C-alpha positions, 0 to 999 in steps of 0.5 A, spaced: 494 815 175 488 813 179 482 816 178 482 821 184 488 824 180 484 825 173 478 829 178 482 832 180 486 835 174 481 835 170 478 840 176 486 843 174 483 843 167 476 848 167 479 852 172 484 854 167 478 854 161 475 859 166 480 862 165 480 865 158 474 863 157 471 868 162 474 874 162 475 874 154 468 872 154 464 876 159 467 881 162 470 883 155 464 890 156 468 891 163 474 896 161 476 896 168 482 892 169 480 888 177 474 886 173 479 880 170 486 881 176 479 878 181 477 873 176 484 870 176 485 871 184 480 866 185 481 862 180 489 862 183 487 861 189 482 854 187 487 852 183 491 852 189 486 848 193 485 843 187 493 842 187 492 842 196 488 835 195 492 832 188 499 831 192 494 830 198 496 822 199 503 823 194 510 820 198 516 817 197 513 811 200 510 805 195 
């Protein structure tokens, strides 16, 4: 595992943690479901982008 993979893996881990912390800690007083849904949607898009950058250099050639 090289530095780039470690970096993007750490970014994805932080995004997953934020997916729990933000809705359950900061948005716990929001009674509407779309508050958490918006956060999870944004974090999912950021995760897709991070996965794209993480797997860009992967190939079958060594």
